[in-house]
N, C-alpha and C positions, 0 to 999 in steps of 0.2 A: 573571552566567554561569550557564547550566544544567548539570545534572548532566551527568558525561560517563561513559557507561558503558564500561569497560574491555573490550577485545578480549582473548581468550587470549593473544596473544603477549607476550613480554617487554617490559618497560619499556625497556630497552636497545634493542630491536627498532623499538620505537614511536618512542623519542627520535630514532633516525637517520631514520626514515621522515619524521617533522615538522621535524626540524632540518637534514638534508641530503638532499632529496629527489632521487632517482636521476633524475626527469625534467627537472631542471635548473629548476624552479619555485621561486619564493621560499620560504623557511622559513615553516612557520606561526607566527604571533604570538600571543601569550598562551595557548598551550597547555602551555608549560614555564616554570619560573620562572627558566631560564638558558639561553641557546642555547648555551652551552659545554658543556652536559652530554652533547652529541654527541661529545665529543672524548675522545681517549684520557686516563686520569689521570696517566699519566707527564707530559703538558704542564704541569700543575700542581704536580709534583714540583721543575720546574727555576725556579719561580716563588718570589718571596718567601714566607715561612710563612705560611698560610691552611688553612682547612677545605676549599675548594674549592666548586665550584658545587653547589646545592642549598640545603636548608632551613637549613644553618648558615653561609651563606656571608657573612652579616653580623654573626656573632659575634666577638668578638674572642679572638684565638687567644695562649695564653700565651708569653712569650718562649723557655721551655725544651722547649717541644714538639719532641718526636723529629721528625727531617727524614729524608725518604727519598732517598736517593742515586740517581744515575742508572740507570733500568732498561736494559741492554743491548739496543743496536738490533735485534738479531735477534728479539727479544720484542716490540718495540715495532711492526715492521713486518710480523710473522707473520699471516697470515690466520687467521680463526676457525677453519677446516679443519685447517690446520697446527697451531696450538695445540692444538686437541683430540686429534690424533693424539700428540703430544709428551707432553700432560699423561697421557692412557691409558697411554703405554708406560712412561713415570715410575713411575706408580702402580704396574704389574704387575711392574716390575723391582723395586721396592722392597717389594711385597708388605706383610706385616705388620709390617715395621720402621716404616711411616709411616701416620699416619691423618690424615684431612681432615676438619675440622670447619666446618659451614656453618650461620652466622646465619639467622635466617628473613628477614631484611632485606638480604640478599645478593641481587644480581642472579642470576638464572637460569642466566646463562652459567656462574656460580660454583657454584650449588648443585648442578648436574647431576653434579659431582664429589666432592660430599661424601658420606663415608661415614656421618655422622649430621648430622641437619637439627634444630634447635630453638632455644631462646633461650639466654642466655648460661649460666645456672647448669645448665641441662639438656647443655648441651654439656661442660663441666668435668667434670660427674659422669659423661657418657657415655665420656669419654676414659679416665676408670680403668677402664673394661671391657676396656681394649686395653693389657694391661701389658707384652706384647711390642713395642709400638711405641717405638721410640727418637726419633721426632719425631711431634710434634701440630701439624699446620698449621691453626691457627685463623683461617679467613675469617671474620672479625669485626672488632672494635676493640680498642685498647689495654688497656683495663680487663678486658676478657674474657679475653686472653691472659695478663694478671697472674693473674686468679683461678684459669686452668687450670694455670698454673705452680706456683702455691701448694698446688695439690689433686693435681698429678702426681708421679711418681715420682723418685726422684733421679737416675735413668739417662735420664730422658726430656728432651728440648727442645723448647720450645714455639716455634714459629715464627710471626710476623705476616708474611705476604706483601708489604704495604706499610706501612712505619713511621708513614706519613702518615695512617692510619686511626685517628684518636682519637676521641676524644667532646666535644663543646662542653659539655654539660651536666655530664660529669664533671669537666670543667676549670674549671667555675664555682666550684668548693670546693677550695681547695688547704690542704694541711696547716698552712701559716703562718697563714693568714685563719681558719682553724677553732680553730686553737690561742688566736690573739689573741681570738676569741670566747669562747671558754671561760673564759680568765682574767678578762676583764671579768665574765662570769655568775658566775664563783666570786667577784669583790668584791661584786657586788650581793647576791647570795643569803647572803653572810655577814653582811650586815647585818640579815637577818632570821631567823636560826637558825643561821648557821655553815655551814660547808662540809662538817660530818660528818653523817650519817645520823640522821633525826630520831626521835621516840621510838617510831615504827612501822619504824625500821629503814631507811626510805627516803632516798636521797640527794637532794640538791635538784635535781638534772636528770642524765638519762641520754642520752648519745648514741646515736642511730640512724643509719646510714648506709644508704643505697639499693644493692643491688648495682651500679648503674651510677656508681661512683665509684672512685679509685685505691686501690690497695693500701695505701697511706701511711695514708688516712683509715679503713680498714679496721683497719689497725694501731693508730690513735688509738681507735677504740671499743673494740678489744680490750684496750687500756691502762688505759681510763677506766671501766670496767663496763659499756660498751655492746654492740651487736650489730648485725649485718647483716640487711636484709630485702631481699624481693623484692616485684614489684607484687601478686602473688597472696597473699603472706602478711603483708603490712603491717599487718592489723588485728591479727593473732595475736603479732606482735613488739610492737606498741604496747602489746597487754594484758601482755605480758611486763615490757617497759619500766616500765609504770606500776605494776606489782606490786614494783618494786625503786627507783622514784623519784616524784618529785613533779610533774616536768615531763620533756618530750623534747625535745630539741634534734636536728631532724630535717633530714639534707642529703643530697645537693644538690638534689634535686627539691621545690620548694614545692609543685606541683599533685597529686603522688601523696600527700605528706603531709596535705593539706588535704582532698581527697577521703576520705582513709581515715578522719581524724580527725573529719569531718563525720558521716560514717555512723555513727561510734561515739558520736555525741551529743556532741561537744564544741562548744561554741560558738564561732562565727567571731572573736568579740571577745577569744577567749582564745586566738587562734594568730596571734599577731604574726609578720611577715616580718623576717628579720634581712637586713639589707643591709650587706656588709662594708665598703662603702666610705662610710659614714656613722657617726657617734658613736652608741655603743651600737646599732648595726644600724639607726638609724632611730627607736628606740623611748624610752620615758622608763623610768627605773627602776622606778616603780610599775606599769607595762604590763608589765614584764618579771618584774615579783614575781607579778603575778595570772596570768601566763601558763601554759597546759597544754602547747602544742605551739609550740614556736618553729621556723619554717618558714625553712630558708635560701632567699636570692634566687636560686634556680636554677630551669632549666626545659629541656625538650627541645625544640628548634626544630623539628622534625617535627610533634610533636602540639601545638604552640603555633598550628599554622597552622589547625587544624579550629575551627569557628564554629557558634553557634546558628543563623545565617543559613543556613549550609549545611544544616543538619539540616531546617529549615523547608523549603528548597528541595528537599530530597529528599523530604519527604512531600507536596509538592504534586505531584510529578512521578510519584511512586511511592506511590499510596495505600495503606496496609498494610505499607509496608517498616518493617523491623526495623534499628534503629541502634544499632551497638554499637561503642564507642569505649574505647580504652586510658585508664587512670586517670592516665596524665601528661598528659591534656589539661587544659585550665583547668576549674574548677568548674562554670561556667556550661553547658559543653558536656557535661560528664558529667552534670547535673541533666537536662538535655533529651533524653539518649539514652534508649533503652529498657533497656541494659544495658551495663555497662563492666566490664573485665577485662584480664587479660594478653593476650600475644600467645597463649600455649597456650590460654586460655580461649575466645579468638575462633576459632582453629582447631577446637576440640572443638564449640563451638556451631553452626556450619556444619556440621561432618560430622554431626551429630545431627538437622538440621532436615529437616523433611518436604519430598519434591521439589516444587520450583516455588516455592521461598521466596524473598524479595526481601531483601537486605541491604546498607546503608549502613556502612561500616566506616570508623573512626576512627583508622588506624594506617598505618606506612610502607608506601607504594604496590607496593613490589616483593613485599611478602607480599599485598597485595590482590589483585593481578594474578594471582599464582600461585593462588590460591584460587579466582579466576575460572575459571581454566583446569583445576582439578582438579575443580571440582563445576559442569559445564556444565548439570546440571538446575536451578540456582538463577541467579538475578540478582544478581551481586556487584558493587558499584563503591566506590569510594573517596569519601568524603564531600567531598574537595579536588578541585574540576574541574581545578585547574593541577597538570601532573606536576612533583613537587619531591620526588625522594628524600632519603633521609638521605646528606648531602654526603662524610661518612667512610667509611660503609658502601661507596659507590661508588667509593673510592679502591681498592678491591680489584678486580682484574681478572684473566681468565685469563693474561694474559701474565706476571703477577707468580706466579701460581700455578706456572705451567710453571717459571719461573726458580727458585724455591726448589725444587721437586721435582726437577729434573735436577741441581741443585747437590748435592741431597742422596744422590743417584746417585753422585756423584762423592766423597763423603765429607765436604762442606762444608756446614755448617750457617751459614745467612744468616738475618739478621734475629730472632736469638732473643731472647726477652723474659725476662729473669730477675730475679727479686724478690729484693733482698737479705735474707738471713736475719734480721736484726734488725727487718726491715720483717714478713717474713712469719710470724714465730711470732706476734705479738701480733694480726695479722691472721687466721690460722687460729683463734685463740681467739673472735675475734668471729664469724667463721662456724661453729664447732663450736656457739656458742649458739644461733645459727639452726638447725642441724641437730638439735639435741637438741630442739626443738618437734615436735609432731606434724606428720608430712609432708603436704604439698598436693600436688595432683596437676598444678598448673601454676605455673609461675614465669616471671619475666621480669627 
């Protein structure tokens, strides 16, 4: 399939035109990864638990995943124009009492109402600049709302408009499986030096969790001498960890861990993958003892879609194209690209480029499409020619935003995300260790 250069209209508008043509013609085939992407997300709220159509539709969802109840009919049937009027009216009535946060990967139809737009950690930090806000409406996914809750004031409520907006990668590592892994590693490492720090004061292994993980796993890191990282400071965090430990257990995203450690010069043979469904994670005791970075068997289904073949196709069709991908992409894709970096890195790279530049971007299609509209002087397209947005980001829709905002007007807080204090306290320790490192300009 050839490269598809995106028009500046939103992904949602494009999907509606392709999958529900107004002229009565047959839906376009092969342009979207699921024909049901043109339907309202509330359709999937009534179905058995699943991430919904999009990049994560084939991922297995945990049994205890939060479930979104029925969105009232008035919000399901309202036109885009009516929802626009209602959202703007509710925001005006609430004033400084509410702040709306919009992640880069949200659909444009939601982003236009956001008071702040950015990546997950940027948004959690930005919310701290609005101390008068009683409600932080987080248009993102569950782990992001958890982080925002842990960093917000006690008087503030963090709201996730659709509780079904989770994250399949974050769900690939849970507290029970990580704890079991940790106990097995302690047993293995006790055989070659014990679990206490060595003569250099280094622990056998330090846990590092990506920001894209549950509050419980951030808490695990806080309790076990570990730390949180983002996609832009992962190298600095690994350096911090190796100053304190002989090895690193990195979860949940194997690709960010592998790409970062490889750039630091760590050999691939010293980066085994830990599969929680196999004995010793699918490794031998000797292999675990010689390891430097143990990579959890997790991944982002959006970034897993990008391939070396797509990069080669882009270079054939657009000689001189600059290929930038997110470090959550597989190693082969990162190696074949011209550069890799966080969402904020990608945004800044495009903003700084000379007019007339051509970019092939390997990250979520909503952000890529928005950048194409914001920078018409460039040619910007997504590496994946098939439109396949993040399944869970796409569960947020203006209908849910209108619902939670109008409820706030009435004094009713819906879909509040609250992290238990016994989890939040150690999780903040892990976050504070990261914040104590020199600040970086881009996070994801």
